[in-house]
C-alpha positions as CSV (number, residue, x, y, z in Angstrom):
1,X,16.9,25.4,25.5
2,X,13.9,24.0,27.5
3,X,14.0,20.2,27.2
4,X,10.6,19.3,28.6
5,X,9.8,16.7,26.0
6,X,10.6,13.0,25.5
7,X,14.2,12.3,24.6
8,X,16.2,9.1,23.8
9,X,13.0,7.2,23.8
10,X,12.4,3.6,22.6
11,X,11.3,2.9,19.0
12,X,7.9,1.7,20.2
13,X,7.5,4.9,22.2
14,X,8.3,6.9,19.0
15,X,5.7,4.9,17.1
16,X,3.1,5.5,19.7
17,X,3.7,9.3,19.7
18,X,3.6,9.4,15.9
19,X,0.3,7.5,15.9
20,X,-1.3,9.9,18.5
21,X,-0.1,13.1,16.7
22,X,-1.1,11.8,13.3
23,X,-4.6,10.8,14.5
24,X,-5.0,14.3,16.0
25,X,-4.0,15.9,12.7
26,X,-5.8,13.5,10.3
27,X,-6.4,15.1,7.0
28,X,-9.8,15.9,5.5
29,X,-11.7,13.7,3.0
30,X,-12.4,14.3,-0.6
31,X,-14.3,12.6,-3.4
32,X,-12.1,10.7,-5.8
33,X,-13.0,9.0,-9.1
34,X,-12.3,5.3,-9.1
35,X,-9.9,5.7,-12.0
36,X,-7.7,8.0,-9.8
37,X,-8.1,6.2,-6.5
38,X,-5.4,3.5,-6.7
39,X,-3.6,3.1,-3.4
40,X,-5.6,5.8,-1.7
41,X,-7.0,5.4,1.8
42,X,-10.7,4.8,1.8
43,X,-12.5,7.2,4.2
44,X,-15.9,5.6,4.3
45,X,-17.5,2.2,4.7
46,X,-19.1,1.0,1.4
47,X,-22.4,-0.9,1.4
48,X,-23.5,-2.6,-1.7
49,X,-26.7,-1.2,-3.3
50,X,-26.9,-4.0,-5.9
51,X,-26.2,-7.7,-5.7
52,X,-23.4,-9.5,-7.5
53,X,-24.4,-11.0,-9.8
54,X,-27.6,-9.0,-9.9
55,X,-29.4,-11.8,-11.9
56,X,-29.0,-15.5,-12.5
57,X,-26.7,-16.0,-15.5
58,X,-24.7,-18.5,-17.5
59,X,-21.2,-19.4,-16.3
60,X,-20.3,-21.1,-19.5
61,X,-21.2,-21.0,-23.2
62,X,-23.7,-23.7,-23.9
63,X,-27.4,-24.5,-23.8
64,X,-30.0,-23.3,-21.2
65,X,-32.5,-26.0,-20.4
66,X,-34.8,-27.5,-17.7
67,X,-33.1,-30.2,-15.7
68,X,-36.4,-32.1,-15.3
69,X,-36.3,-32.8,-19.1
70,X,-32.9,-34.5,-19.1
71,X,-34.0,-38.1,-18.4
72,X,-36.6,-38.0,-21.3
73,X,-34.6,-36.1,-23.9
74,X,-31.0,-37.1,-23.1
75,X,-30.9,-39.5,-26.0
76,X,-33.3,-38.0,-28.5
77,X,-31.9,-34.5,-28.0
78,X,-33.3,-31.0,-27.2
79,X,-34.9,-28.7,-29.7
80,X,-32.9,-25.4,-30.1
81,X,-35.5,-22.6,-30.3
82,X,-33.2,-19.6,-30.3
83,X,-30.1,-17.8,-28.9
84,X,-29.5,-15.7,-25.8
85,X,-26.5,-13.3,-25.7
86,X,-25.1,-11.1,-22.9
87,X,-27.0,-7.9,-22.7
88,X,-30.8,-7.4,-23.0
89,X,-33.0,-10.5,-22.5
90,X,-34.8,-11.7,-25.6
91,X,-38.0,-13.1,-23.9
92,X,-37.5,-16.7,-24.6
93,X,-39.8,-19.0,-22.7
94,X,-38.6,-22.7,-22.6
95,X,-41.1,-25.5,-23.2
96,X,-40.7,-29.2,-22.6
97,X,-37.7,-30.7,-24.4
98,X,-36.5,-27.3,-25.6
99,X,-33.3,-25.3,-25.0
100,X,-31.7,-22.0,-26.0
101,X,-28.1,-21.5,-27.1
102,X,-26.5,-19.2,-24.6
103,X,-23.2,-17.3,-24.0
104,X,-21.3,-16.7,-20.8
105,X,-22.9,-13.9,-18.7
106,X,-26.3,-14.0,-20.3
107,X,-29.4,-13.8,-18.3
108,X,-31.2,-17.2,-18.0
109,X,-34.3,-17.6,-20.2
110,X,-37.5,-18.0,-18.3
111,X,-38.0,-21.6,-17.1
112,X,-34.4,-22.7,-17.4
113,X,-32.3,-23.9,-14.4
114,X,-29.3,-25.6,-15.9
115,X,-26.6,-24.9,-18.5
116,X,-25.1,-27.8,-20.6
117,X,-21.7,-26.8,-21.9
118,X,-21.0,-26.4,-25.6
119,X,-17.9,-28.6,-25.6
120,X,-19.9,-31.7,-24.5
121,X,-22.5,-31.4,-27.2
122,X,-23.3,-31.8,-30.9
123,X,-25.9,-30.1,-33.0
124,X,-27.7,-31.4,-36.0
125,X,-30.7,-29.9,-37.8
126,X,-31.8,-27.7,-34.9
127,X,-31.4,-30.5,-32.3
128,X,-28.6,-30.7,-29.7
129,X,-27.4,-33.9,-28.0
130,X,-25.2,-34.0,-24.9
131,X,-22.3,-36.5,-24.4
132,X,-21.6,-36.1,-20.7
133,X,-23.6,-36.2,-17.5
134,X,-25.4,-32.9,-16.6
135,X,-26.3,-32.0,-13.0
136,X,-29.2,-29.9,-12.0
137,X,-28.2,-26.2,-11.7
138,X,-24.9,-26.8,-13.5
139,X,-22.9,-23.8,-14.8
140,X,-25.2,-21.1,-13.4
141,X,-24.1,-18.1,-11.3
142,X,-26.9,-17.3,-8.9
143,X,-27.9,-13.7,-8.1
144,X,-26.2,-12.5,-5.0
145,X,-23.9,-15.4,-4.5
146,X,-20.8,-13.1,-4.5
147,X,-22.3,-10.0,-2.9
148,X,-25.8,-9.5,-1.4
149,X,-27.5,-6.1,-1.2
150,X,-26.5,-4.3,2.0
151,X,-23.2,-6.3,2.3
152,X,-20.3,-4.2,3.7
153,X,-17.7,-4.7,0.9
154,X,-15.1,-2.2,2.0
155,X,-14.2,-0.4,5.2
156,X,-12.7,3.0,6.0
157,X,-9.0,2.8,6.5
158,X,-8.4,0.2,3.8
159,X,-6.1,0.7,0.9
160,X,-7.8,0.8,-2.5
161,X,-6.0,-1.8,-4.6
162,X,-7.0,-2.5,-8.2
163,X,-9.2,-5.5,-7.3
164,X,-11.0,-3.6,-4.5
165,X,-11.6,-0.7,-6.9
166,X,-13.0,-3.2,-9.5
167,X,-15.4,-4.5,-6.8
168,X,-16.6,-0.9,-6.1
169,X,-17.2,-0.3,-9.8
170,X,-19.1,-3.6,-10.0
171,X,-21.7,-2.3,-7.5
172,X,-22.1,0.9,-9.5
173,X,-19.8,3.4,-7.8
174,X,-18.2,6.1,-9.8
175,X,-16.2,7.8,-7.0
176,X,-15.5,7.3,-3.4
177,X,-14.5,9.3,-0.3
178,X,-10.7,9.1,0.4
179,X,-8.5,10.9,2.8
180,X,-6.6,13.7,1.2
181,X,-3.0,12.9,0.5
182,X,-0.6,15.0,2.6
183,X,1.4,17.8,0.9
184,X,5.1,17.4,1.7
185,X,8.0,19.8,1.5
186,X,11.6,18.4,1.5
187,X,14.6,20.3,2.8
188,X,18.2,19.1,2.7
189,X,20.7,21.2,4.6
190,X,24.4,22.0,4.8
191,X,26.8,24.3,3.1
192,X,28.7,21.3,1.8
193,X,25.9,20.1,-0.5
194,X,26.2,20.5,-4.2
195,X,23.6,19.5,-6.9
196,X,24.4,16.4,-8.9
197,X,25.8,17.4,-12.3
198,X,27.7,20.4,-11.0
199,X,31.5,20.3,-10.3
200,X,32.5,19.6,-6.7
201,X,34.6,22.1,-4.8
202,X,37.0,21.0,-2.0
203,X,35.0,19.7,1.0
204,X,31.7,19.4,-1.0
205,X,29.5,16.4,-1.5
206,X,26.6,15.7,-3.9
207,X,23.1,16.0,-2.5
208,X,21.9,12.4,-2.6
209,X,19.3,12.8,0.2
210,X,17.1,15.0,-2.0
211,X,16.8,12.3,-4.7
212,X,16.3,9.6,-2.0
213,X,13.5,11.4,-0.3
214,X,11.8,12.5,-3.5
215,X,11.7,9.0,-4.8
216,X,10.6,7.4,-1.5
217,X,7.7,9.9,-1.4
218,X,6.7,9.4,-5.0
219,X,6.7,5.7,-4.2
220,X,4.0,6.5,-1.6
221,X,1.9,8.2,-4.3
222,X,2.8,11.7,-3.1
223,X,4.0,14.7,-5.0
224,X,6.8,16.2,-2.8
225,X,8.1,19.7,-3.3
226,X,11.9,19.9,-2.9
227,X,13.0,23.3,-1.6
228,X,16.5,24.8,-2.1
229,X,19.2,23.5,0.1
230,X,19.1,25.1,3.6
231,X,22.5,26.8,4.3
232,X,24.1,26.7,7.7
233,X,22.5,30.1,8.5
234,X,19.9,30.1,11.3
235,X,18.1,33.2,10.0
236,X,17.7,31.7,6.5
237,X,16.7,28.4,8.0
238,X,14.0,30.0,10.1
239,X,12.7,32.0,7.1
240,X,12.4,29.0,4.8
241,X,10.9,26.7,7.4
242,X,8.3,29.2,8.5
243,X,7.3,29.7,4.9
244,X,6.9,26.0,4.4
245,X,4.9,25.7,7.6
246,X,2.2,28.0,6.1
247,X,1.8,25.8,2.9
248,X,2.4,22.1,3.7
249,X,1.0,19.4,5.9
250,X,4.4,17.8,6.5
251,X,7.9,19.2,6.3
252,X,10.8,16.6,6.1
253,X,14.3,17.8,6.6
254,X,17.7,16.1,6.5
255,X,20.6,17.1,8.7
256,X,20.9,19.7,11.5
257,X,19.2,17.6,14.2
258,X,22.1,16.5,16.4
259,X,23.9,18.6,19.1
260,X,26.5,20.3,16.9
261,X,27.1,24.0,16.6
262,X,25.2,24.1,13.3
263,X,22.4,21.8,14.2
264,X,19.6,24.5,14.3
265,X,16.5,22.4,13.9
266,X,15.8,21.6,17.6
267,X,16.0,25.3,18.6
268,X,13.8,26.3,15.7
269,X,11.0,23.9,16.7
270,X,11.3,24.8,20.3
271,X,11.0,28.5,19.6
272,X,8.3,28.5,16.9
273,X,6.3,25.3,17.7
274,X,6.7,22.2,19.8
275,X,8.8,19.1,20.0
276,X,7.0,15.8,20.3
277,X,10.2,13.8,20.7
278,X,14.0,14.1,20.0
279,X,16.3,11.1,19.7
280,X,15.2,7.5,19.5
281,X,17.2,4.5,20.7
282,X,17.7,3.2,17.1
283,X,20.7,2.6,14.8
284,X,21.0,4.3,12.4
285,X,18.9,7.5,12.9
286,X,19.1,8.1,16.6
287,X,19.0,12.0,16.4
288,X,15.6,12.0,14.6
289,X,13.4,14.9,15.7
290,X,9.6,15.1,15.5
291,X,7.7,18.3,16.1
292,X,5.1,20.7,14.9
293,X,4.6,24.3,13.9
294,X,0.9,25.2,13.9
295,X,-0.8,22.4,12.0
296,X,2.3,21.5,10.1
297,X,4.2,18.4,11.3
298,X,8.0,18.4,11.1
299,X,10.0,15.2,10.7
300,X,13.7,16.2,10.9
301,X,15.9,13.2,9.9
302,X,19.7,12.8,10.4
303,X,21.9,13.7,7.4
304,X,23.6,10.4,6.7
305,X,21.8,8.8,3.7
306,X,21.2,5.4,5.3
307,X,19.8,7.1,8.4
308,X,17.4,8.9,6.1
309,X,16.3,5.6,4.5
310,X,15.9,3.8,7.8
311,X,14.0,6.6,9.6
312,X,11.7,7.3,6.7
313,X,10.8,3.6,6.1
314,X,10.3,2.9,9.8
315,X,8.7,6.1,11.1
316,X,8.2,8.5,8.2
317,X,5.8,6.2,6.4
318,X,4.0,5.6,9.6
319,X,3.3,9.3,10.0
320,X,2.0,9.6,6.4
321,X,-0.2,6.6,6.9
322,X,-1.6,8.0,10.2
323,X,-2.4,11.4,8.6
324,X,-4.5,9.5,6.0
325,X,-6.2,7.3,8.5
326,X,-4.7,4.1,7.1
327,X,-5.8,1.1,9.2
328,X,-4.3,-1.7,7.1
329,X,-0.9,-2.5,8.4
330,X,2.3,-2.3,6.3
331,X,4.0,-5.4,5.2
332,X,6.2,-6.7,8.1
333,X,7.6,-9.9,6.9
334,X,9.5,-12.7,8.7
335,X,12.4,-14.1,6.8
336,X,15.1,-16.7,7.7
337,X,18.5,-15.2,8.4
338,X,21.0,-16.6,6.0
339,X,24.1,-15.9,8.2
340,X,25.1,-15.0,11.7
341,X,24.8,-11.4,12.9
342,X,27.0,-9.9,15.6
343,X,25.4,-6.9,17.3
344,X,27.6,-5.0,19.7
345,X,25.2,-2.4,21.1
346,X,21.9,-2.3,23.0
347,X,19.9,-0.1,20.6
348,X,17.3,-1.4,18.1
349,X,19.1,-1.6,14.8
350,X,17.9,-1.6,11.2
351,X,20.4,-3.5,9.2
352,X,20.3,-3.5,5.4
353,X,19.6,-6.9,3.8
354,X,18.6,-8.7,0.6
355,X,15.2,-10.5,0.6
356,X,15.0,-13.6,-1.5
357,X,12.3,-16.3,-2.2
358,X,13.6,-19.7,-3.3
359,X,12.0,-22.2,-5.6
360,X,10.1,-23.7,-2.6
361,X,8.6,-20.3,-1.6
362,X,10.8,-19.9,1.5
363,X,11.8,-16.3,2.3
364,X,15.3,-15.6,3.4
365,X,17.3,-12.5,4.1
366,X,21.0,-11.9,3.8
367,X,22.5,-9.0,5.8
368,X,24.9,-6.6,4.2
369,X,28.2,-6.4,6.0
370,X,28.6,-2.7,5.5
371,X,26.8,-1.2,8.5
372,X,27.9,2.4,8.6
373,X,25.1,5.0,8.2
374,X,27.1,6.6,5.4
375,X,27.4,3.3,3.4
376,X,24.9,4.2,0.7
377,X,26.1,1.5,-1.6
378,X,25.1,-1.2,0.9
379,X,21.6,0.4,1.0
380,X,21.4,0.4,-2.8
381,X,22.4,-3.3,-3.0
382,X,19.7,-4.2,-0.5
383,X,15.9,-4.3,-0.6
384,X,14.8,-4.4,3.0
385,X,15.7,-3.4,6.6
386,X,16.3,-6.2,9.1
387,X,15.0,-5.4,12.5
388,X,17.3,-6.3,15.4
389,X,15.5,-5.7,18.6
390,X,16.7,-3.4,21.4
391,X,18.9,-5.4,23.8
392,X,19.3,-8.2,21.4
393,X,22.9,-9.6,21.0
394,X,24.4,-12.0,18.5
395,X,21.9,-13.7,16.3
396,X,22.5,-17.1,14.6
397,X,21.8,-18.1,11.0
398,X,18.4,-19.7,10.6
399,X,16.6,-17.3,13.0
400,X,13.4,-15.9,11.7
401,X,13.8,-12.1,11.6
402,X,11.3,-9.2,11.2
403,X,12.1,-7.3,7.9
404,X,10.6,-4.1,6.4
405,X,10.7,-4.2,2.6
406,X,11.8,-0.9,1.0
407,X,8.7,-0.9,-1.2
408,X,5.8,-3.0,-2.3
409,X,8.0,-6.1,-2.4
410,X,5.2,-8.7,-2.2
411,X,2.1,-6.6,-3.1
C-alpha cells in the first residue's frame, strides 16, 4: 500500500490537518427559526435594526413626573392625573405638579423624566407623597442604552445559546442563517460483536461503542445513523462504506484501523479515496485514521471503547465544529491535580479524571488509576480527560492541568 501521507504525527499536527480539511469542506448554510436554533453555529453577522430599548421606559412600578417639580411639591404632593401601562401610549401630557401612575416597561408620558418608585410613596385622595430622596432621571431605561441601531450583536461562527437567541428575538428576528448540521453515519466492526440484549456466544462481546458514539453525537445536537455491524469481510466492508459515502457528510467507524490482518480501513481509503493522516502520537487512540472518499470525510477510530471516547472528544468534535464553521472555542479548563501522576511514555496522553468544584469555587481533578484503553468502567466513573503533554514525565499533585470535559460541564 502506498504510504505517501502523514503518519505517527503529533496531536497538534492532527488538529491542524483536521482544521484545514474541515474548512475546505465547510457545509452550506440554511435559514433556521430561532425556536429551533439552540446550539447551532451562526453563519452570518447580525446587525440590529432596532434599538434596545426602542423607547424611554419605566424601570420600576411607580409614578412618572418632572424632576424640576420635586423641590416645590415634595411636601404637598403630586396630583395623579392617570395611569400608564405597558403597551400602547395613552397620550398623557404632564403639567406642573402632576404625575402619572406607571408600570414597569411602560413608555414615559410626554414631559416626564423621572420615576418615583411605588414602595417609597403614599396616596391619598388623588395625591401622592414620596418618603425618600428622588434623583433626576431615576428608574428610567433610556432608548438604545443596551443596543443601538446598527450595532453588531452576533458574529458568524458563534454558538447560539438561549440568551443570544433571546437577544436576536428582541431586535425582531424570526430566523437566522446557520451552518447545516453534518449528517453522520456510524459503523462498528468485528465478527465478535453482539447486540446488547442478545445472548453471547463464546468469544463474543457486546457492542458498547455503538451506544457510546450515538450518545456522544446526540449530545452534539446531531442525529446519527447507526449502520449494521461491519463483518470482518473486505468485500462487505467496501460495499457498506461506499454506500455511506454517497449519503453522509461524515462516516465514523470503530475498529479495523491498525496493522492487523483484519484491519481493512486503511486499504479501503487508500484505494477509493485519500488518507489525510494515519496514527497520532497519543494514548489512547494512536491508530486513528482520517481520510476522505469524494466529499465524505472518514474518521476511523480504534476499537477499544476508551480510545473511541478520547479520540472523539479530542479530534472528532473538532472535525464536526470545523465543518459547521464554529469559531468559539470548546471549553478547555485548567484544574488542580489532586494526586501525583506517573507517566512512563513519551506520547501525549488523555487520562480519565473526575472534575470537582469545592465550596470556594476551586476546580480540581482526580485521575482514575485504571489507564487501559479497554477500562470502560474508569471512563464511566469520570467526567473529563486530563491532557498529559507529549514528552511530559511524572506530574506532582497541585499542578494545574488542562482538562477536556466530556460534555457541557460548565455551560
